[in-house]
HTML snippet that shows the backbone in 3Dmol.js (N, CA, C, O; Angstrom):
<script src="https://3Dmol.org/build/3Dmol-min.js"></script>
<div id="view" style="width:600px;height:400px;position:relative"></div>
<script>
const pdb = `
ATOM      1  N   MET A   1      12.644 -15.034  -0.503  1.00  0.00           N
ATOM      2  CA  MET A   1      12.626 -13.314  -0.879  1.00  0.00           C
ATOM      3  C   MET A   1      11.013 -12.736   0.310  1.00  0.00           C
ATOM      4  O   MET A   1       9.846 -13.126   0.285  1.00  0.00           O
ATOM      5  N   ARG A   2      11.602 -11.861   1.063  1.00  0.00           N
ATOM      6  CA  ARG A   2       9.915 -11.150   2.289  1.00  0.00           C
ATOM      7  C   ARG A   2       8.668 -11.199   1.457  1.00  0.00           C
ATOM      8  O   ARG A   2       7.631 -11.535   2.029  1.00  0.00           O
ATOM      9  N   LEU A   3       8.623 -10.812  -0.235  1.00  0.00           N
ATOM     10  CA  LEU A   3       7.790 -10.769  -0.757  1.00  0.00           C
ATOM     11  C   LEU A   3       7.021 -11.575  -1.345  1.00  0.00           C
ATOM     12  O   LEU A   3       5.842 -11.313  -1.585  1.00  0.00           O
ATOM     13  N   GLY A   4       7.570 -12.610  -1.636  1.00  0.00           N
ATOM     14  CA  GLY A   4       6.972 -14.064  -1.706  1.00  0.00           C
ATOM     15  C   GLY A   4       7.638 -13.923  -2.595  1.00  0.00           C
ATOM     16  O   GLY A   4       8.332 -12.920  -2.762  1.00  0.00           O
ATOM     17  N   ASN A   5       7.551 -15.414  -3.787  1.00  0.00           N
ATOM     18  CA  ASN A   5       8.111 -15.656  -5.295  1.00  0.00           C
ATOM     19  C   ASN A   5       6.985 -15.614  -6.054  1.00  0.00           C
ATOM     20  O   ASN A   5       5.806 -15.354  -5.811  1.00  0.00           O
ATOM     21  N   TYR A   6       7.526 -15.890  -6.915  1.00  0.00           N
ATOM     22  CA  TYR A   6       6.454 -15.747  -9.179  1.00  0.00           C
ATOM     23  C   TYR A   6       5.518 -17.339  -8.354  1.00  0.00           C
ATOM     24  O   TYR A   6       5.869 -18.450  -7.959  1.00  0.00           O
ATOM     25  N   ASP A   7       4.505 -16.732  -8.423  1.00  0.00           N
ATOM     26  CA  ASP A   7       3.664 -17.851  -8.083  1.00  0.00           C
ATOM     27  C   ASP A   7       3.516 -18.578  -9.607  1.00  0.00           C
ATOM     28  O   ASP A   7       3.307 -17.939 -10.638  1.00  0.00           O
ATOM     29  N   THR A   8       3.685 -20.191  -9.523  1.00  0.00           N
ATOM     30  CA  THR A   8       3.677 -20.569 -10.951  1.00  0.00           C
ATOM     31  C   THR A   8       2.183 -21.496 -11.306  1.00  0.00           C
ATOM     32  O   THR A   8       1.917 -22.102 -12.344  1.00  0.00           O
ATOM     33  N   SER A   9       1.248 -21.339  -9.896  1.00  0.00           N
ATOM     34  CA  SER A   9      -0.257 -21.786 -10.329  1.00  0.00           C
ATOM     35  C   SER A   9      -0.588 -21.124 -10.832  1.00  0.00           C
ATOM     36  O   SER A   9      -1.800 -21.158 -10.614  1.00  0.00           O
ATOM     37  N   TYR A  10      -0.284 -19.969 -11.846  1.00  0.00           N
ATOM     38  CA  TYR A  10      -1.146 -18.970 -12.001  1.00  0.00           C
ATOM     39  C   TYR A  10      -0.144 -19.296 -14.033  1.00  0.00           C
ATOM     40  O   TYR A  10       0.967 -18.779 -14.143  1.00  0.00           O
ATOM     41  N   GLN A  11      -0.603 -19.945 -15.052  1.00  0.00           N
ATOM     42  CA  GLN A  11      -0.696 -19.966 -16.408  1.00  0.00           C
ATOM     43  C   GLN A  11       0.280 -18.953 -17.415  1.00  0.00           C
ATOM     44  O   GLN A  11       1.171 -19.284 -18.197  1.00  0.00           O
ATOM     45  N   ILE A  12      -0.246 -17.607 -17.078  1.00  0.00           N
ATOM     46  CA  ILE A  12      -0.635 -16.445 -17.410  1.00  0.00           C
ATOM     47  C   ILE A  12      -0.653 -15.465 -16.757  1.00  0.00           C
ATOM     48  O   ILE A  12      -0.081 -14.471 -17.204  1.00  0.00           O
ATOM     49  N   SER A  13      -1.236 -15.414 -15.631  1.00  0.00           N
ATOM     50  CA  SER A  13      -1.171 -14.114 -14.601  1.00  0.00           C
ATOM     51  C   SER A  13      -0.227 -14.145 -13.477  1.00  0.00           C
ATOM     52  O   SER A  13      -0.288 -13.374 -12.519  1.00  0.00           O
ATOM     53  N   GLY A  14       0.432 -14.841 -13.595  1.00  0.00           N
ATOM     54  CA  GLY A  14       1.831 -15.224 -12.673  1.00  0.00           C
ATOM     55  C   GLY A  14       2.371 -13.527 -12.164  1.00  0.00           C
ATOM     56  O   GLY A  14       2.396 -13.183 -10.982  1.00  0.00           O
ATOM     57  N   ASP A  15       2.740 -12.691 -13.237  1.00  0.00           N
ATOM     58  CA  ASP A  15       2.895 -11.245 -13.241  1.00  0.00           C
ATOM     59  C   ASP A  15       2.016 -10.498 -12.979  1.00  0.00           C
ATOM     60  O   ASP A  15       2.273  -9.295 -13.038  1.00  0.00           O
ATOM     61  N   TYR A  16       0.842 -10.877 -12.645  1.00  0.00           N
ATOM     62  CA  TYR A  16      -0.421 -10.375 -12.686  1.00  0.00           C
ATOM     63  C   TYR A  16      -0.130  -9.589 -10.791  1.00  0.00           C
ATOM     64  O   TYR A  16       0.135  -8.591 -10.121  1.00  0.00           O
ATOM     65  N   ASP A  17      -0.453 -11.024 -10.807  1.00  0.00           N
ATOM     66  CA  ASP A  17      -0.267 -11.727  -9.165  1.00  0.00           C
ATOM     67  C   ASP A  17       0.853 -10.758  -8.065  1.00  0.00           C
ATOM     68  O   ASP A  17       0.676 -10.242  -6.962  1.00  0.00           O
ATOM     69  N   ALA A  18       2.079 -10.837  -9.035  1.00  0.00           N
ATOM     70  CA  ALA A  18       2.757 -10.972  -8.201  1.00  0.00           C
ATOM     71  C   ALA A  18       3.556  -9.272  -7.972  1.00  0.00           C
ATOM     72  O   ALA A  18       4.442  -8.901  -7.202  1.00  0.00           O
ATOM     73  N   ILE A  19       2.743  -8.528  -9.051  1.00  0.00           N
ATOM     74  CA  ILE A  19       2.688  -6.805  -9.304  1.00  0.00           C
ATOM     75  C   ILE A  19       1.933  -6.490  -7.894  1.00  0.00           C
ATOM     76  O   ILE A  19       2.385  -5.951  -6.884  1.00  0.00           O
ATOM     77  N   LEU A  20       0.462  -7.074  -8.196  1.00  0.00           N
ATOM     78  CA  LEU A  20       0.017  -6.380  -7.153  1.00  0.00           C
ATOM     79  C   LEU A  20       0.218  -6.931  -5.786  1.00  0.00           C
ATOM     80  O   LEU A  20       0.214  -6.132  -4.849  1.00  0.00           O
ATOM     81  N   ARG A  21       0.374  -8.068  -5.582  1.00  0.00           N
ATOM     82  CA  ARG A  21       0.973  -8.610  -3.750  1.00  0.00           C
ATOM     83  C   ARG A  21       2.360  -7.655  -3.831  1.00  0.00           C
ATOM     84  O   ARG A  21       2.385  -7.163  -2.703  1.00  0.00           O
ATOM     85  N   TRP A  22       3.478  -7.153  -4.529  1.00  0.00           N
ATOM     86  CA  TRP A  22       4.386  -6.634  -4.410  1.00  0.00           C
ATOM     87  C   TRP A  22       3.222  -5.052  -3.952  1.00  0.00           C
ATOM     88  O   TRP A  22       3.302  -4.603  -2.809  1.00  0.00           O
ATOM     89  N   LEU A  23       2.170  -4.349  -5.061  1.00  0.00           N
ATOM     90  CA  LEU A  23       2.641  -2.962  -4.752  1.00  0.00           C
ATOM     91  C   LEU A  23       1.709  -2.750  -3.063  1.00  0.00           C
ATOM     92  O   LEU A  23       1.613  -1.642  -2.536  1.00  0.00           O
ATOM     93  N   ARG A  24       1.026  -4.214  -2.349  1.00  0.00           N
ATOM     94  CA  ARG A  24      -0.039  -3.744  -1.398  1.00  0.00           C
ATOM     95  C   ARG A  24       0.782  -3.896  -0.251  1.00  0.00           C
ATOM     96  O   ARG A  24       0.780  -3.288   0.819  1.00  0.00           O
ATOM     97  N   ASN A  25       1.401  -4.713  -0.626  1.00  0.00           N
ATOM     98  CA  ASN A  25       2.176  -5.662   0.869  1.00  0.00           C
ATOM     99  C   ASN A  25       3.919  -4.881   1.579  1.00  0.00           C
ATOM    100  O   ASN A  25       4.496  -5.008   2.659  1.00  0.00           O
ATOM    101  N   ALA A  26       4.282  -3.985   0.119  1.00  0.00           N
ATOM    102  CA  ALA A  26       5.746  -3.862   0.330  1.00  0.00           C
ATOM    103  C   ALA A  26       5.793  -2.945   0.275  1.00  0.00           C
ATOM    104  O   ALA A  26       6.908  -2.650  -0.155  1.00  0.00           O
ATOM    105  N   ASN A  27       4.723  -1.391   0.612  1.00  0.00           N
ATOM    106  CA  ASN A  27       4.671  -0.373   0.770  1.00  0.00           C
ATOM    107  C   ASN A  27       5.540   0.891  -0.214  1.00  0.00           C
ATOM    108  O   ASN A  27       5.874   2.040   0.076  1.00  0.00           O
ATOM    109  N   ILE A  28       5.729  -0.029  -1.633  1.00  0.00           N
ATOM    110  CA  ILE A  28       6.164   1.048  -2.308  1.00  0.00           C
ATOM    111  C   ILE A  28       5.308   1.938  -3.707  1.00  0.00           C
ATOM    112  O   ILE A  28       4.489   1.506  -4.517  1.00  0.00           O
ATOM    113  N   LYS A  29       5.985   3.489  -3.529  1.00  0.00           N
ATOM    114  CA  LYS A  29       5.240   4.572  -3.899  1.00  0.00           C
ATOM    115  C   LYS A  29       5.586   4.269  -5.422  1.00  0.00           C
ATOM    116  O   LYS A  29       6.533   4.101  -6.190  1.00  0.00           O
ATOM    117  N   VAL A  30       4.203   4.309  -5.354  1.00  0.00           N
ATOM    118  CA  VAL A  30       4.421   3.813  -6.957  1.00  0.00           C
ATOM    119  C   VAL A  30       4.520   5.763  -8.277  1.00  0.00           C
ATOM    120  O   VAL A  30       5.369   6.454  -7.714  1.00  0.00           O
ATOM    121  N   VAL A  31       4.214   6.211  -8.997  1.00  0.00           N
ATOM    122  CA  VAL A  31       5.034   7.172  -9.397  1.00  0.00           C
ATOM    123  C   VAL A  31       4.458   7.207 -11.214  1.00  0.00           C
ATOM    124  O   VAL A  31       4.675   6.189 -11.872  1.00  0.00           O
ATOM    125  N   TYR A  32       3.879   8.188 -11.774  1.00  0.00           N
ATOM    126  CA  TYR A  32       3.946   8.193 -13.228  1.00  0.00           C
ATOM    127  C   TYR A  32       5.125   9.057 -14.032  1.00  0.00           C
ATOM    128  O   TYR A  32       5.908   9.968 -13.763  1.00  0.00           O
ATOM    129  N   LEU A  33       4.860   8.413 -14.921  1.00  0.00           N
ATOM    130  CA  LEU A  33       6.710   8.392 -15.350  1.00  0.00           C
ATOM    131  C   LEU A  33       5.524   9.636 -17.033  1.00  0.00           C
ATOM    132  O   LEU A  33       4.362   9.235 -16.970  1.00  0.00           O
ATOM    133  N   PRO A  34       5.610  10.396 -17.810  1.00  0.00           N
ATOM    134  CA  PRO A  34       4.900  10.623 -18.503  1.00  0.00           C
ATOM    135  C   PRO A  34       5.394  10.184 -20.049  1.00  0.00           C
ATOM    136  O   PRO A  34       4.943  10.773 -21.031  1.00  0.00           O
ATOM    137  N   GLN A  35       6.404   9.050 -20.168  1.00  0.00           N
ATOM    138  CA  GLN A  35       7.289   8.629 -21.167  1.00  0.00           C
ATOM    139  C   GLN A  35       6.573   7.703 -21.783  1.00  0.00           C
ATOM    140  O   GLN A  35       5.344   7.766 -21.814  1.00  0.00           O
ATOM    141  N   VAL A  36       7.245   6.756 -22.333  1.00  0.00           N
ATOM    142  CA  VAL A  36       6.475   5.601 -23.137  1.00  0.00           C
ATOM    143  C   VAL A  36       8.081   4.793 -22.842  1.00  0.00           C
ATOM    144  O   VAL A  36       9.193   5.160 -23.221  1.00  0.00           O
ATOM    145  N   LEU A  37       7.716   3.661 -22.083  1.00  0.00           N
ATOM    146  CA  LEU A  37       9.589   3.518 -21.625  1.00  0.00           C
ATOM    147  C   LEU A  37       8.967   1.723 -22.847  1.00  0.00           C
ATOM    148  O   LEU A  37       9.638   1.361 -23.813  1.00  0.00           O
ATOM    149  N   VAL A  38       8.092   1.231 -22.545  1.00  0.00           N
ATOM    150  CA  VAL A  38       8.481   0.368 -23.562  1.00  0.00           C
ATOM    151  C   VAL A  38       6.692  -0.202 -23.986  1.00  0.00           C
ATOM    152  O   VAL A  38       5.630  -0.414 -23.401  1.00  0.00           O
ATOM    153  N   ASN A  39       7.417  -0.261 -25.746  1.00  0.00           N
ATOM    154  CA  ASN A  39       6.307  -0.625 -26.436  1.00  0.00           C
ATOM    155  C   ASN A  39       6.179  -1.969 -26.757  1.00  0.00           C
ATOM    156  O   ASN A  39       7.089  -2.657 -27.220  1.00  0.00           O
ATOM    157  N   MET A  40       5.053  -2.346 -26.512  1.00  0.00           N
ATOM    158  CA  MET A  40       5.066  -4.228 -26.595  1.00  0.00           C
ATOM    159  C   MET A  40       3.696  -4.062 -27.443  1.00  0.00           C
ATOM    160  O   MET A  40       2.961  -3.076 -27.374  1.00  0.00           O
ATOM    161  N   ARG A  41       3.442  -5.432 -28.419  1.00  0.00           N
ATOM    162  CA  ARG A  41       2.870  -5.772 -29.686  1.00  0.00           C
ATOM    163  C   ARG A  41       1.712  -6.569 -29.153  1.00  0.00           C
ATOM    164  O   ARG A  41       1.742  -7.241 -28.122  1.00  0.00           O
ATOM    165  N   LEU A  42       0.877  -6.451 -29.814  1.00  0.00           N
ATOM    166  CA  LEU A  42      -0.309  -7.033 -28.991  1.00  0.00           C
ATOM    167  C   LEU A  42      -0.484  -8.580 -29.139  1.00  0.00           C
ATOM    168  O   LEU A  42       0.271  -9.225 -29.866  1.00  0.00           O
ATOM    169  N   GLY A  43      -1.332  -9.062 -28.546  1.00  0.00           N
ATOM    170  CA  GLY A  43      -1.714 -10.705 -28.547  1.00  0.00           C
ATOM    171  C   GLY A  43      -0.488 -11.343 -27.205  1.00  0.00           C
ATOM    172  O   GLY A  43      -0.277 -11.202 -26.000  1.00  0.00           O
ATOM    173  N   GLY A  44      -0.123 -11.838 -27.996  1.00  0.00           N
ATOM    174  CA  GLY A  44       0.968 -12.985 -26.381  1.00  0.00           C
ATOM    175  C   GLY A  44       0.187 -14.147 -26.272  1.00  0.00           C
ATOM    176  O   GLY A  44      -0.554 -14.663 -27.109  1.00  0.00           O
ATOM    177  N   GLU A  45       0.482 -14.516 -25.016  1.00  0.00           N
ATOM    178  CA  GLU A  45      -0.254 -15.496 -23.973  1.00  0.00           C
ATOM    179  C   GLU A  45      -1.165 -15.353 -24.215  1.00  0.00           C
ATOM    180  O   GLU A  45      -1.616 -15.615 -25.330  1.00  0.00           O
ATOM    181  N   SER A  46      -1.794 -14.892 -23.302  1.00  0.00           N
ATOM    182  CA  SER A  46      -3.236 -14.246 -22.700  1.00  0.00           C
ATOM    183  C   SER A  46      -4.268 -13.780 -24.046  1.00  0.00           C
ATOM    184  O   SER A  46      -5.346 -13.261 -23.760  1.00  0.00           O
ATOM    185  N   ASN A  47      -3.993 -13.932 -25.144  1.00  0.00           N
ATOM    186  CA  ASN A  47      -4.883 -13.419 -26.225  1.00  0.00           C
ATOM    187  C   ASN A  47      -4.649 -14.357 -27.796  1.00  0.00           C
ATOM    188  O   ASN A  47      -4.934 -14.096 -28.964  1.00  0.00           O
ATOM    189  N   LEU A  48      -4.053 -15.426 -27.185  1.00  0.00           N
ATOM    190  CA  LEU A  48      -4.788 -16.576 -28.531  1.00  0.00           C
ATOM    191  C   LEU A  48      -5.579 -16.731 -28.704  1.00  0.00           C
ATOM    192  O   LEU A  48      -5.847 -16.437 -29.869  1.00  0.00           O
ATOM    193  N   SER A  49      -6.561 -17.200 -28.033  1.00  0.00           N
ATOM    194  CA  SER A  49      -7.811 -17.899 -28.831  1.00  0.00           C
ATOM    195  C   SER A  49      -8.417 -17.265 -27.549  1.00  0.00           C
ATOM    196  O   SER A  49      -7.945 -16.777 -26.522  1.00  0.00           O
ATOM    197  N   ILE A  50      -9.684 -17.484 -28.051  1.00  0.00           N
ATOM    198  CA  ILE A  50     -10.883 -17.151 -26.271  1.00  0.00           C
ATOM    199  C   ILE A  50     -10.774 -17.837 -25.381  1.00  0.00           C
ATOM    200  O   ILE A  50     -10.777 -17.291 -24.278  1.00  0.00           O
ATOM    201  N   GLY A  51     -10.661 -18.998 -25.430  1.00  0.00           N
ATOM    202  CA  GLY A  51     -10.918 -20.290 -24.801  1.00  0.00           C
ATOM    203  C   GLY A  51      -9.125 -19.639 -23.416  1.00  0.00           C
ATOM    204  O   GLY A  51      -9.262 -19.838 -22.209  1.00  0.00           O
ATOM    205  N   ARG A  52      -7.792 -18.979 -23.941  1.00  0.00           N
ATOM    206  CA  ARG A  52      -7.259 -18.220 -23.632  1.00  0.00           C
ATOM    207  C   ARG A  52      -7.609 -16.795 -22.789  1.00  0.00           C
ATOM    208  O   ARG A  52      -7.413 -16.578 -21.593  1.00  0.00           O
ATOM    209  N   ILE A  53      -7.910 -16.329 -23.318  1.00  0.00           N
ATOM    210  CA  ILE A  53      -8.256 -14.941 -22.901  1.00  0.00           C
ATOM    211  C   ILE A  53      -9.552 -14.988 -21.351  1.00  0.00           C
ATOM    212  O   ILE A  53      -9.852 -14.160 -20.492  1.00  0.00           O
ATOM    213  N   LEU A  54     -10.127 -16.809 -21.735  1.00  0.00           N
ATOM    214  CA  LEU A  54     -11.473 -17.201 -20.304  1.00  0.00           C
ATOM    215  C   LEU A  54     -10.373 -16.745 -19.144  1.00  0.00           C
ATOM    216  O   LEU A  54     -10.448 -15.852 -18.299  1.00  0.00           O
ATOM    217  N   ARG A  55      -9.148 -17.864 -19.478  1.00  0.00           N
ATOM    218  CA  ARG A  55      -8.542 -18.519 -18.363  1.00  0.00           C
ATOM    219  C   ARG A  55      -7.902 -17.253 -18.071  1.00  0.00           C
ATOM    220  O   ARG A  55      -8.304 -16.835 -16.985  1.00  0.00           O
ATOM    221  N   LYS A  56      -6.809 -16.247 -18.784  1.00  0.00           N
ATOM    222  CA  LYS A  56      -6.805 -14.986 -18.134  1.00  0.00           C
ATOM    223  C   LYS A  56      -7.200 -14.570 -17.083  1.00  0.00           C
ATOM    224  O   LYS A  56      -6.560 -14.467 -16.037  1.00  0.00           O
ATOM    225  N   SER A  57      -9.097 -14.099 -17.439  1.00  0.00           N
ATOM    226  CA  SER A  57      -9.779 -13.706 -16.990  1.00  0.00           C
ATOM    227  C   SER A  57      -9.623 -13.694 -15.821  1.00  0.00           C
ATOM    228  O   SER A  57      -9.147 -12.791 -15.134  1.00  0.00           O
ATOM    229  N   PHE A  58     -10.302 -15.440 -15.280  1.00  0.00           N
ATOM    230  CA  PHE A  58     -10.606 -16.586 -14.321  1.00  0.00           C
ATOM    231  C   PHE A  58      -8.731 -16.470 -13.393  1.00  0.00           C
ATOM    232  O   PHE A  58      -8.733 -16.396 -12.164  1.00  0.00           O
ATOM    233  N   GLU A  59      -7.827 -16.472 -13.897  1.00  0.00           N
ATOM    234  CA  GLU A  59      -6.747 -16.032 -13.342  1.00  0.00           C
ATOM    235  C   GLU A  59      -6.790 -14.804 -12.477  1.00  0.00           C
ATOM    236  O   GLU A  59      -6.811 -14.674 -11.253  1.00  0.00           O
ATOM    237  N   ASP A  60      -6.799 -13.877 -13.537  1.00  0.00           N
ATOM    238  CA  ASP A  60      -7.099 -12.152 -13.425  1.00  0.00           C
ATOM    239  C   ASP A  60      -7.543 -12.188 -12.400  1.00  0.00           C
ATOM    240  O   ASP A  60      -6.700 -11.888 -11.555  1.00  0.00           O
ATOM    241  N   TYR A  61      -9.088 -12.556 -11.747  1.00  0.00           N
ATOM    242  CA  TYR A  61     -10.292 -12.663 -11.225  1.00  0.00           C
ATOM    243  C   TYR A  61      -9.822 -13.141 -10.119  1.00  0.00           C
ATOM    244  O   TYR A  61     -10.516 -12.622  -9.246  1.00  0.00           O
ATOM    245  N   ARG A  62      -8.771 -14.077  -9.444  1.00  0.00           N
ATOM    246  CA  ARG A  62      -8.413 -14.948  -8.320  1.00  0.00           C
ATOM    247  C   ARG A  62      -7.424 -14.136  -7.105  1.00  0.00           C
ATOM    248  O   ARG A  62      -7.515 -14.232  -5.882  1.00  0.00           O
ATOM    249  N   THR A  63      -6.252 -13.134  -8.109  1.00  0.00           N
ATOM    250  CA  THR A  63      -5.775 -12.880  -7.556  1.00  0.00           C
ATOM    251  C   THR A  63      -6.000 -11.536  -7.702  1.00  0.00           C
ATOM    252  O   THR A  63      -5.017 -10.822  -7.505  1.00  0.00           O
ATOM    253  N   ILE A  64      -7.350 -10.832  -8.085  1.00  0.00           N
ATOM    254  CA  ILE A  64      -7.245  -9.733  -7.442  1.00  0.00           C
ATOM    255  C   ILE A  64      -7.942 -10.030  -5.677  1.00  0.00           C
ATOM    256  O   ILE A  64      -7.558  -9.503  -4.633  1.00  0.00           O
ATOM    257  N   ARG A  65      -9.102 -11.090  -5.886  1.00  0.00           N
ATOM    258  CA  ARG A  65      -9.493 -11.345  -4.972  1.00  0.00           C
ATOM    259  C   ARG A  65      -8.390 -12.127  -3.739  1.00  0.00           C
ATOM    260  O   ARG A  65      -8.461 -12.125  -2.510  1.00  0.00           O
ATOM    261  N   LYS A  66      -7.539 -12.663  -4.540  1.00  0.00           N
ATOM    262  CA  LYS A  66      -6.469 -13.266  -3.120  1.00  0.00           C
ATOM    263  C   LYS A  66      -5.828 -12.106  -2.562  1.00  0.00           C
ATOM    264  O   LYS A  66      -5.608 -11.936  -1.363  1.00  0.00           O
ATOM    265  N   ASN A  67      -5.536 -11.302  -3.513  1.00  0.00           N
ATOM    266  CA  ASN A  67      -4.871  -9.460  -2.740  1.00  0.00           C
ATOM    267  C   ASN A  67      -5.544  -8.436  -2.591  1.00  0.00           C
ATOM    268  O   ASN A  67      -5.149  -7.281  -2.432  1.00  0.00           O
ATOM    269  N   ASN A  68      -7.214  -9.084  -2.668  1.00  0.00           N
ATOM    270  CA  ASN A  68      -8.379  -8.500  -1.740  1.00  0.00           C
ATOM    271  C   ASN A  68      -7.743  -7.058  -2.304  1.00  0.00           C
ATOM    272  O   ASN A  68      -7.110  -6.281  -1.589  1.00  0.00           O
ATOM    273  N   VAL A  69      -8.098  -6.800  -4.060  1.00  0.00           N
ATOM    274  CA  VAL A  69      -7.993  -5.448  -4.789  1.00  0.00           C
ATOM    275  C   VAL A  69      -8.887  -4.993  -5.260  1.00  0.00           C
ATOM    276  O   VAL A  69      -9.073  -4.107  -6.094  1.00  0.00           O
ATOM    277  N   GLY A  70      -9.663  -5.824  -4.532  1.00  0.00           N
ATOM    278  CA  GLY A  70     -10.914  -6.196  -5.231  1.00  0.00           C
ATOM    279  C   GLY A  70     -12.124  -7.527  -5.717  1.00  0.00           C
ATOM    280  O   GLY A  70     -12.123  -8.656  -5.226  1.00  0.00           O
ATOM    281  N   GLY A  71     -13.045  -7.050  -6.733  1.00  0.00           N
ATOM    282  CA  GLY A  71     -13.453  -8.019  -6.870  1.00  0.00           C
ATOM    283  C   GLY A  71     -14.458  -7.875  -9.038  1.00  0.00           C
ATOM    284  O   GLY A  71     -14.359  -7.150 -10.027  1.00  0.00           O
ATOM    285  N   PHE A  72     -15.021  -8.727  -8.732  1.00  0.00           N
ATOM    286  CA  PHE A  72     -15.579  -9.076  -9.843  1.00  0.00           C
ATOM    287  C   PHE A  72     -15.770  -7.365 -10.459  1.00  0.00           C
ATOM    288  O   PHE A  72     -16.231  -7.524 -11.590  1.00  0.00           O
ATOM    289  N   PHE A  73     -15.661  -6.277 -10.278  1.00  0.00           N
ATOM    290  CA  PHE A  73     -15.537  -5.082 -11.070  1.00  0.00           C
ATOM    291  C   PHE A  73     -14.262  -4.390 -11.156  1.00  0.00           C
ATOM    292  O   PHE A  73     -13.876  -3.381 -11.746  1.00  0.00           O
ATOM    293  N   THR A  74     -13.782  -5.158 -10.465  1.00  0.00           N
ATOM    294  CA  THR A  74     -12.953  -4.819 -11.036  1.00  0.00           C
ATOM    295  C   THR A  74     -11.837  -5.276 -12.290  1.00  0.00           C
ATOM    296  O   THR A  74     -11.133  -4.571 -13.014  1.00  0.00           O
ATOM    297  N   LEU A  75     -12.030  -7.044 -12.195  1.00  0.00           N
ATOM    298  CA  LEU A  75     -11.762  -7.137 -13.649  1.00  0.00           C
ATOM    299  C   LEU A  75     -12.526  -6.840 -14.500  1.00  0.00           C
ATOM    300  O   LEU A  75     -12.817  -7.691 -15.340  1.00  0.00           O
ATOM    301  N   VAL A  76     -12.943  -5.890 -14.542  1.00  0.00           N
ATOM    302  CA  VAL A  76     -14.171  -5.527 -15.984  1.00  0.00           C
ATOM    303  C   VAL A  76     -13.462  -4.920 -16.132  1.00  0.00           C
ATOM    304  O   VAL A  76     -12.681  -5.323 -16.994  1.00  0.00           O
ATOM    305  N   LEU A  77     -13.131  -3.635 -15.548  1.00  0.00           N
ATOM    306  CA  LEU A  77     -12.426  -2.345 -15.324  1.00  0.00           C
ATOM    307  C   LEU A  77     -11.520  -3.090 -15.807  1.00  0.00           C
ATOM    308  O   LEU A  77     -11.891  -4.230 -16.091  1.00  0.00           O
ATOM    309  N   LYS A  78     -10.686  -2.889 -15.957  1.00  0.00           N
ATOM    310  CA  LYS A  78      -9.027  -3.560 -16.037  1.00  0.00           C
ATOM    311  C   LYS A  78      -8.624  -4.416 -17.698  1.00  0.00           C
ATOM    312  O   LYS A  78      -7.543  -4.273 -18.269  1.00  0.00           O
ATOM    313  N   ASN A  79      -9.530  -5.095 -18.108  1.00  0.00           N
ATOM    314  CA  ASN A  79     -10.945  -5.662 -19.715  1.00  0.00           C
ATOM    315  C   ASN A  79     -11.104  -4.387 -20.404  1.00  0.00           C
ATOM    316  O   ASN A  79     -10.664  -4.160 -21.531  1.00  0.00           O
ATOM    317  N   LEU A  80     -11.987  -3.267 -19.415  1.00  0.00           N
ATOM    318  CA  LEU A  80     -12.242  -2.315 -20.581  1.00  0.00           C
ATOM    319  C   LEU A  80     -11.036  -1.218 -20.568  1.00  0.00           C
ATOM    320  O   LEU A  80     -11.165  -0.130 -21.131  1.00  0.00           O
ATOM    321  N   ARG A  81     -10.285  -1.462 -20.128  1.00  0.00           N
ATOM    322  CA  ARG A  81      -8.801  -0.692 -19.924  1.00  0.00           C
ATOM    323  C   ARG A  81      -8.069  -0.943 -20.911  1.00  0.00           C
ATOM    324  O   ARG A  81      -7.333   0.001 -21.200  1.00  0.00           O
ATOM    325  N   LYS A  82      -7.947  -2.057 -21.704  1.00  0.00           N
ATOM    326  CA  LYS A  82      -7.574  -2.845 -22.962  1.00  0.00           C
ATOM    327  C   LYS A  82      -7.972  -1.490 -24.202  1.00  0.00           C
ATOM    328  O   LYS A  82      -7.410  -0.539 -24.745  1.00  0.00           O
ATOM    329  N   LEU A  83      -9.718  -2.379 -24.168  1.00  0.00           N
ATOM    330  CA  LEU A  83     -10.563  -1.864 -25.532  1.00  0.00           C
ATOM    331  C   LEU A  83      -9.492  -0.974 -26.769  1.00  0.00           C
ATOM    332  O   LEU A  83      -9.069  -1.400 -27.843  1.00  0.00           O
ATOM    333  N   PRO A  84      -9.266   0.503 -26.059  1.00  0.00           N
ATOM    334  CA  PRO A  84      -8.992   0.777 -27.180  1.00  0.00           C
ATOM    335  C   PRO A  84      -7.207   0.795 -27.649  1.00  0.00           C
ATOM    336  O   PRO A  84      -6.666   1.648 -28.352  1.00  0.00           O
ATOM    337  N   GLN A  85      -6.430  -0.655 -26.889  1.00  0.00           N
ATOM    338  CA  GLN A  85      -5.146  -1.087 -28.162  1.00  0.00           C
ATOM    339  C   GLN A  85      -5.645  -1.536 -28.964  1.00  0.00           C
ATOM    340  O   GLN A  85      -5.277  -1.463 -30.136  1.00  0.00           O
ATOM    341  N   PHE A  86      -6.991  -2.350 -28.398  1.00  0.00           N
ATOM    342  CA  PHE A  86      -7.507  -3.014 -30.368  1.00  0.00           C
ATOM    343  C   PHE A  86      -8.090  -2.809 -31.266  1.00  0.00           C
ATOM    344  O   PHE A  86      -8.046  -3.425 -32.331  1.00  0.00           O
ATOM    345  N   ILE A  87      -8.775  -1.857 -30.971  1.00  0.00           N
ATOM    346  CA  ILE A  87      -9.196  -0.739 -31.890  1.00  0.00           C
ATOM    347  C   ILE A  87      -8.521  -0.152 -32.040  1.00  0.00           C
ATOM    348  O   ILE A  87      -7.930  -0.983 -31.351  1.00  0.00           O
ATOM    349  N   ASN A  88      -7.534   0.885 -32.369  1.00  0.00           N
ATOM    350  CA  ASN A  88      -6.808   1.640 -32.919  1.00  0.00           C
ATOM    351  C   ASN A  88      -5.961   0.984 -33.560  1.00  0.00           C
ATOM    352  O   ASN A  88      -5.575   1.474 -34.621  1.00  0.00           O
ATOM    353  N   LYS A  89      -5.383  -0.388 -33.099  1.00  0.00           N
ATOM    354  CA  LYS A  89      -4.654  -1.345 -34.326  1.00  0.00           C
ATOM    355  C   LYS A  89      -5.080  -1.445 -35.561  1.00  0.00           C
ATOM    356  O   LYS A  89      -4.483  -2.162 -36.364  1.00  0.00           O
TER     357      LYS A  89
END
`;
const viewer = $3Dmol.createViewer("view");
viewer.addModel(pdb, "pdb");
viewer.setStyle({}, {cartoon: {color: "spectrum"}});
viewer.zoomTo();
viewer.render();
</script>
């Protein structure tokens, strides 16, 4: 595959790594769709425990740095952006 395979070294953040890599390297145009296409439940693999949340954060930071899309502040913003989904439920 031209953009690289799914990196199985990530236990939780493999999808995030693939999205960052593909968007950064494929010259893909991103557009805003003003409608809900997927309604996902809260929780999942990344939120099972404090340990999993920390592992996800470490993996997210690793892929942020690997793909040159930011640093620690990017990780902080990514996590802060998710707070409303926990407050409103």
